[in-house]
N, C-alpha and C positions, 0 to 999 in steps of 0.2 A: 504494500500500500504506500502510495506516494504522499509525502508530507506537503502541506500547503506552506507557502512562504510566510515568514513571520510578519511581513507588512500587512497581510490580510487580517491579522488579529490586532496589530498595534494601531493601525489607522482608525478603525472604529473606536478603539479605546481613547485615542487622542481626541477625537471628535466629542466623545462623551465627556471627557474631562474639561475640554474647553467650553462646552455648553454648561457644565456645572459651575465653572468659574464665572462665566458671564451671568448666569442666574444668581449666583451668590452676591456678585457686585451690584447688579442693577435692581434687584427686587427689594421691596420695602416690607413685604408681608413675611412674618416669621415662618409660616408654614412653607412658603415658596423657598425661603432660604434653606430650611431643613431639607427639602426635597433636592435642592441643588447640591447640598453637602453630601447627601446619600448618593447622588449620581457620580460625584467625584470619587467617593469611596468604592463604588462598584467598578469604576474604571480602573482603579488601582488593583482591585481583586482580579480583574481580567489580566492585568499585567503580571501579577504573581503567578498565575497559572500558565500563561504563555511562556514566560521566561523559564519557568521550571521545566516545561515540556521540551523547550529547545536547548537549554543548557545542560540539564540533568534528566534525560528521558526516563531513567529507571527509578528515580526517587520521587518521594511525595512531599517534600518540604514546602513547595509552593502551594499545594492543596491544603496543607495543614495551616499555613499562614493565612490562607484565604478563609478557611473555616473559623479561625480565631478572629480575623478581622470582621467577619459577618456577625459573630457573636458580640463583639465589642460594639459594632454599629447598631445592632438591635437594642442593646442596653442604652446606648447613647440616645437613640431615637425615643425610647420610652421615657427617659429622663427629660429630654428636651420637650416632649409633648406635655409632660406634667408641668414643667415650668411655663410653657405657653398657656396652658389652661389657667394656671394661677394668675398670670399676667392679664389674661382676658377677664377674669373675675374682678380684678382690681381696676383696670382701666377701661374695660368694655370695648377694647380694640387691640388688634395684634400687629399694628403698624409700628415699625421701628422708630419713626419720628415721634411717636407719642410716649416713648419710654422715659423721656426726660421729665415727664410729669410725676414719675414715681420717686424722684429724689427726695422730696420733702413731704 
């Protein structure tokens, strides 16, 4: 069986990461920022698996790093959503620009 070139895996990963960075920088809604962050983390997970497959084909370190990263991302998402819900209860909005109202 013939291996596909690494560029066929890396180019979509780069596009995903760039879309995540763009969304993280331009969005003002906390949920959209969280989704953009998760998109960047998934792009990194793809890179872990691809580089493991091409550099060390018989080993599973890249897959283990990916599973660990997915578990950390799930915990981070649960914590972030809990924080966003508490912010929504206090401010009645999840817009980043309205967070300075919570200072005092």
